[in-house]
N, C-alpha and C positions, 0 to 999 in steps of 0.2 A: 720360780725360775722361768725366764722367758723362753718360749719355743723359737726355732728358727723363723717360723712364719711371723711371729709377733715382732721379732727383731727387724725383719724385712718391712713390716708395716710401719714401724717407727722410723726406719730409714726413708720410707716413701713420704711420710708426713714431713720429715725434716727437709727433704729435697723440694717438696711443694713450697715450703716456706722460703727456701733459698731462691727458687725461681721467681717467686713473688717479689723478693728484694731486687733481683736482677732487672725485673720489668720497670721498676720505678724510674731509674735514670734514663731509660730508653724512650719514655713517653713523648718527649718533645722532639728528639733527634731521629727516632726510628719507631713511629707509631705501629707499623706492621710487626716489627720485632717485638714490641711490648705486648701486642695482642697475642702473638704466638706464645710468649712466656706466660701470660695470664691464662691462656687456654690450657697450656701444659700443666701449670700449677693447679688449676681447678680439677683437671683430670686425675692428677696424682692425689689430691686431697680426697676426692671421692673414693679412689681405690683404697687409700689408707683407712678411711671410715668404714668401707665395706668389709675390709679385713678384720677390723676391730669388732664389728657387729656379726661377723661370721655369715654374711649373706651369700657367699659363694661367687659374687660378681667380681670381675677383674677388668682393668682398663685395657690390658693387652699392649701397652706401650713398651717399646724396646728399652726406653730410658727409665722405666719404672722398676725400682728394686724388688717389688712384689712379683712382677711379671717377667722380669728379665731372665730368670733361671729357666722357667718353662719355655720361653721363646728360644733360648740357647739350646735346650734339649731337643726341641722340634727341629731347629736348623741342623743340629748334629746328626740326628737320625736321617734326615733327608739327604744330607751330604754323604753319609755312610752308604746309603742305597745307591747313590750315583757313583761313588767311588768303587763299590763292589761291581757295578755294571762295567766300569772302565777296566777294572782288573780282569773281569771275566772275558772281555774282548781282547785281552793281551796288551792293552795300552798301559800307560803309567809305569814303565819299567824302573823308574827311580823313586817311586813312591810319592808321598804327599807331605806337606809341611804346613804348620800354622804360622801365618804372617800377621803381625800386628803393626799397623801404622798409627802413630799417635801425634796429635796436635795439642799443644798446651795453649790455652786461651784465657782471656780475662772474663769472657762470658760465653755461654754455649753457642749462641747464634754465630758469633764470629768464628769460633772453632769449626763449626759445621760448614760454614761457607768456605773457609780456607781448605778444609779437607776435600770438599767437593771440587775445588779449583785445582788442587795439586795431585790428587791420586791418579788421575788419568795421565798427567804428565809423567809421573813416576813410572807407571806401567808401560808407557810408550817409549821409555828410555832404552837405550841399547843394552845396558847391563841387565835391567829387569827382564827384557825380552829374551836374553840369553839364558836366563835361569828359570823363568816361570812360563809354563805352557798354557796355563789357564787356571780358573778357580772361581770361587763364589764366596761372598762375604756379606757382613752387615755392619752397620754403624752403631756404636754404643757411646753414650754420653754419661759422664759421671763427675762429681766434684773431685778435684785433686786432693790427694791425701798428703797432708803435711807439707804442701808446696808453699814456697814464699813468692808472692807476686801473682803467679798464675793461679786462677781459682778453679779451672775446669780442664778436664782431659776429654778429648773427643777421639775415639778409636775406630779404626777399621779393622775388624777381625775377619780374616779370610783363610779358607783352606785352599792351598794352591798345589797344583801338580807340577812337579819339578822336571826340568829337562836334563838335570845331572844329579849325581848323588850329593846329599846335603854337605857331606864333609869336603866336597870339592868346590863348594860355593864360597866366595869371598864375602862374608857377611859384613865385614868392615867397610868394604867398598859400597855395598848396598846402603848401609847406614849413612855414609858420607853423601851418597847420591840423594837420599831423602832429605838430608839437611840442606843440600844445595837447592833442591826444589822448593823448600819452604822459605829460604832466605829472602827472595824478592817480595814476599808477602809480609815480611817483618815478623815471621812466626818461627817457633822452634818446636821440636818434638823428638820422637824416638822411633826406632824400628827394631822389631824382634822377629827372628825367623828360627823356628825349631821343628824338629821332626815330630809328627803327630804320633802320640803313643798308641800302639796297637793299630796304627793305620799305615803301616808300611805296605809296599806293593805285595810282598810275600804273604803277609797275614790276610790281606784282602782277597788274594787269589785263593788261599786256603778256605776262607769263609764262603767264597763264591761257588766252590765245588760242591 
């Protein structure tokens, strides 16, 4: 029976192969993009091989299935420390939420570019500024699961401090705003906003004491 690490290693090798396939049609139209894909594919391939040989080496890429879990744990611990400090100072009365902004794309470079061009517009919008006080996040890239047409999902995962209680937030309006921001780029995606488990303002203040 395969261990979770072995499964992640197989997923890493599969992703390396898929990135190599993505690079082929880019070579003439976007040589820099093709180079980026080739470099990423080589990095993932080495990481998968290191996992199979039990060398202990990891590539450390956020898009690597072998390394993503460790990176996510590191981010979470850092964010928890910062949120505890906020709670200790009496800030964040409405708690924190997990915000995910997703762009569906035909290849990861396009999705990453679109997300880079649109997320600032979203956060500068009137509705987002009325709901979100601030936050921190990171970008994650993965092949789409069971999607027809779009092959990749590029996500921004962020922990955000809320300006109001989550139950008072019109999430439908936020989703509509995100769709409107993506529309001029010919892209589509999704938005998800949910309360962080065990990361409410009250629990953080209790932990900070």
